[in-house]
N, C-alpha and C positions, 0 to 999 in steps of 0.2 A: 504494500500500500504506500502511495506517494505521501511524502511529508511536506506540508505547506510551511515553508520557512517563515513566512510573515506571521502565521498563526503562532508558531513557536516563539518568535521574538515578542509578539504582543503579550503572550502569557507570561514570559519571563519578566518583561517590564512591569506588568501589573503586579506580579508577586513581589518584585523589588520595591515598588511604591508602597505596598502594604507594610513591608518590613520597616522602611524608613519612617512611615507615619507612626507605626507602633513605637519605635525608638524615641521619636520626638515627643509623643504623649507621655511616655514613661519618664523622660528627663524633665519635662515641664512639671509633672506632678511631684517628682522627688525634689528637685532643687534647680530652678532655672539659672542660678548663678554658677553652678558647677561646670567645669570643663568636661567634655566627654571622657568617660573613664576608659583607660587603655584596656585592650583585650589581651589577656595573658595567655601564653601557650599552656596546653594541658600537660601537667607534670604527674607522672605516676610514681608514687612513693613505694619504696620496697618495704619489706617486713620490718616493723619497729621492735626493737628488743626492749620490752617494758618489764618492769619489776613486778607488775600486778596484771593479771589477766583481765580481759573484758574492756580494755580501753579502746581497742580497735579490732576490726576483723582483718586478719592478715591476708585473706583471699580476695579482697576487693581493692579497687583504686581508692586511695585515701588522700585527702588534701589537708591533713592535720590529725592530731590525736583526739578525734571525736569519740565520744562514748555512746554506745547504744542507749536509747531512752529506756527508762525503767517504768514499771507501773507504780502508782502511788502506794506507799507502804500501808500496812494494816494498822489502824490505831488501836492502842491498848486499852483505852477507857471503854467502859460498858455504859452506853447511854441509858439503858433501862435502869441501871442501879442509881443513876443520877436523878431520875425523874420521880422524886419523892415529894409529894405535896406538902406545903407548909402554909401557915397563916401569916400574912404580911403584917408587920408591926410598925412600919415606918418606911422612910425613903432614904436612899443613898443617891446623892447628886455628884456628878463629876464632869469634867471637860477633857476633851482630847487636845493635845498640843498641835501646832501648825505642822510639825514634822511627822510624816506618816510612819517612820520607823519606830515611833513610840506607841502608836495607836493600839496594836494588838495587845501589848503588855499592859497598857492602861485599862483596857477593857477587861482583860483577864483578872487583873487585881480587883477591879470593882465587882466582878462576878463572884470571886472567892469571898470577898468581904460580905456582900449582900446575902450570899447563900448561908454563910455561917451565922449571920445575925438574924436571918429570917426577914430580911428587908426587901422592899420593892426597889428595883433599879430604875431611875429616871433616864430616859433617852438622853445621851450626852450631846452637848454642842461641841463645836470645834473652834478653838481660838486661832486667830490670824497672827501674822507676823507683827503687825502694827498694834499698839496698845488699844484696847477697847474693841478691836475687830472680832466679831463673832459670826461664825457661819453655822448653818444647820447641818445636822448629821446627814440629812437626805441630799445635801449638795455634793457629798462625796460617796456615800455608801447606800446600799439597798436596805431600806428600813425593814421591809417584810422579811428578808433573809435573816437579818439580825435578830428580830424578835422570835421568829419561828424556830431558828436553830438553837436558841437557848430556852425555848418553851419547856417548862417542867423543871429545868435547873434553877431558874430564877424568874420572878415576875418582872416584866419590863413595861413601864408606863410611858407611852408616847406623849401624854398630856397630863403631867402631875397636877395636883390641886393648885389653883391660883393663889390660894391663901398662904402657901409656903413660900416665903421669900428667901432665896438662896443667899442674899447678901447678909442676912442675919444668922445664918446657920454656923454652928461650930465647924471649923476646918481641921481635919485630921490628916496629917502627913504619914504615909506608909511607904515602906521600902518596896522596890520591885520584887516580885515573887514573894508576896506576903504570905506568912504561914498562919495556920489555925491558932497556934499558941499566941502569936502576935495579936491577932484579932481579939482573942479572949481577954488578954491582959491589958491591951492598950486602946482598943476601940469599943468593945462591948459595954464597959461602964459608962462611957459618954453617950452611946446610942440608947441605952436603957433609960438614961436620964432625960435626953433631949428628943428621942424618937426619930429625929431627922438630922442628917449631917452631910457635909461636903467632903469628898475624898480627893486627896492630891497625892499622886505617886511620885516619889523621887527615885532617881536612878544613880547607882554607884558607878564606879569606873568600868565595871564589866557586868553584863547582863547575867553572868553565871552566879554572881553573888547571891547568897541565901538559898541557892538551889538545894543544898544538902538538908536544909531545914524544912523542906516541903513535904507534908504528909501526903499519903497516897490519894486520899479523897480530894484534897485541895488541888493536887496536881491534875486530877481528872477533870475538875471544873475548869482549871486553867487551860488544859489542852483543848477541851471542847470550845472554849471561848476563842482561843487563838487561831484555831485551824478550821472552824466551821462557821463563825459568826459574821465575818467581814467579806463582803462582795461589793465591787464597785457599782455605783448606780448606773442605770442603763446607758446613758449617753457616754459616760466615761468609759465603760466597759467596751462599748462599740468602737470608741476611738482607739483604745489600746489594741483591740483585735485588728483594726484596720492597719495600724502601724506595724504590728507584728507580721501581718500578712504581706505588707509591702516589703519588709526586710526579707521574708522568706522567698518572695517572688524574685528578688535580686540575687538570690543565693542558689540558683539552679545547679551550678556545678557542685555545690556543697550539699545537694539534696535538701535545700531549704533551710539549712542550719546557719545560725549566726552567733557571734560572741556579743555579750552585753558587758560593757566596760564602764565602771564607775570612775570617771575622771573629769574633774572640773578645775579650770585654771585658778579660780579664786581659792579653792581648797589648798592647792599646792603653794599658794602665796602666803598662807597662814604661818605664824611664827613656829608652831609646833612642828610643821613639816621642814621648815628651814633649819631648825636646830637638829633634828634627826638626820637630815641629809649631810650635815657637817661631819658626821661620824659614819664612815662607809660600813663599818662592822655592824652598826645598829640601824642601818638604813631601813626605813619602813615606807617612805613615800617615794613614788616613782612618777617621773614626768612622762609626757607623751612619747618621746624618743626612746626612753628606757623601757617603757611598757611594750612598745612596738617591737623592739629588739628581743625582748623576753618571749613574746608570742611567736616571733619568727624562729627563735632558737629552739623552742620545744616542738616545732614542726608544723605550725599553721601556715598554709599556703598564702601567697600574696593576694589571691583573689577572694580570700575570706571576707565576708561581710561583717562589719563591726558597728554596733550601736554604742554610742558614747553619750553619757549623761549630761554633757555640756549642752545648754539650751541652744545657743547659736554658735556659729563657728568662731574660733579664736585662733590667732596666728600661731600660738604656741603648739597647736595641734597639727600644724603642717607636717612636722616630721613623722607623725603617726600615719598620716595619709600617704606620705612618700613610701612607706613600707606596705601599708594596706590601703590601696586606692578606694576601696569600697567601704569607707568609713563615713557614717552619717550621724548627725545630731537629730534631736527630736524636731527642731525647726525645719530640717530638710525633708523629713518624711511625713510630717503632719499635714493633713489637708488644709489648704489655705482658709477655707471657711471656718475652721475650728480654732485658728490661731488667736483671733481677737478674744475669744472667751477663755481659752486654756493656757495661753502663753503671755498675754498682755495684761491679765488681771493681777495687778500688783498686790502682793501680800496674801493672796488667797491660798497658795500652796498646792495648786494643781500640778505644777511641774515636777516636784519631787514625788508626788503620788504616782504620776505616770511613770517616772523612772523606776520606782519600786516594782511595779507590776511588769514593766518591760524587762528588768533585770531578773525577775523571778521566772520569766518565760523563756529567756535566752537559753540556747543549748549549752553554752558555756558562760560562766560568770567570773569576771576578774575585777578586783578592787585595787585601785592604784595606791590606796592608803587605808589604814584601819579606821573604822568608824562604827557607830551604832547602826548606820544604814547598812553597812556590810553585814553585820551580825544579824540584822533583821531579815535581810534578803536571803541569807544562807538558811535561816530557820524556815522561811517560806518554801524554799527550794527542797529542803529535806522533806517537808510535808507533801510535796508534789512528786517525790522520787527523782528529782532533777539535781543530782548531787555533783555534777562536774564543776567544781569551783577551784580556781587556781590563785595562788598568791605569788606575785612577781618576785624575782630575785635579780640582783645586778649581774651575777655571773654564776656559773655552775654547769652541770651536765645538761644535755638536751632531752633527758627523760622527763616527760610531762608528769609522771606519777610522783616525781620527787617534789613537786610543788603544789600538790593537792592541799587545800586548806585543812589545817589541823582540826577545825570544827567538824570536818567530814572524815578525814583520814583516821583520826583518833576518837571520833564520835564524842567530842567535847561539848558540842552544842546542846543546850537544854532541850531542844526539840526532840532529841532522841529518846527522852523519857516518855514521850507521847506515842511512840510507834514501836511495833514489835517486828 
């Protein structure tokens, strides 16, 4: 059968135009200010000699030490044993801070206290960065998920009596991971006298503090609160899902996988990081170039997609993009129509909340410096079974397993007390 050369050429040109149009749309959606990303050749990695099994499959083409995804672990607490009815004798009020890495712990503390006192928990508000700024719980989280997940463990009142003024309530400060004994000796006498009080959680240097004092029942209430009660409200969840989907669509060579990196220029400029960096032996903070070299050294391919928690691009990040051209900030991958609400709302705290959930869902999580944000994200990832977390190092071997976070490698994180 004769072939019409004109038809063949027309089909080829049409196909080429569709490809060009698709690339233009994708770049415009992701970041119109970025130069076109270079196309890297396919590199086949050989078998990696790892000290621990399961980091990679040696029979497939790999572009880094990716770990196969795990199913979420089985929780150890028995929900039925927690659902014991009680008569409410008063209210516990509390607020969440503007930083999302504290929210789960603050809620867990309030649940433990309210349960042991037989009190009703008032739906918390959220304090903004600026003094006097208050946001509603529903602005950030799913209220129905919160109330139903804790139903039976504690009573939660979305609209406590108007006659109770929180300004005149006694304020009780409690440590993170508050124990039953602490409640009985320090809080219960005040509650029995006043019937209503306001709870404020204070945090020590490490979230592990007081972990050994936690009785089994209190820990069960804490685990249920930390890992089942918080879900983003609908629009925020849809936004995060869209951003994760965008990153996965840009990572076809990596089978949709991406690294989430907590690195912000303003954090590296803080005095604590500067002092630590003066001593190479005790170095704990790593800049963009150092983090990029670390990821390269342990085997991640240059075409790896990296999500970085910096909101907008900063010149100090250029060295990271030189190593991993597919590096994106939230400003670059967030739909334009959402930026005015979730990026430009000063003091509201959406940005760090988005970062938290993006870092929890990344296939790999790396923190350029120690922080409570890092600790909180690791706890969330443990609950998801997503435990590939690396801690950078200035030098050393190329074995990725040598740099797994001790929270995971040695199971030092309190989250492990919740899962079997």
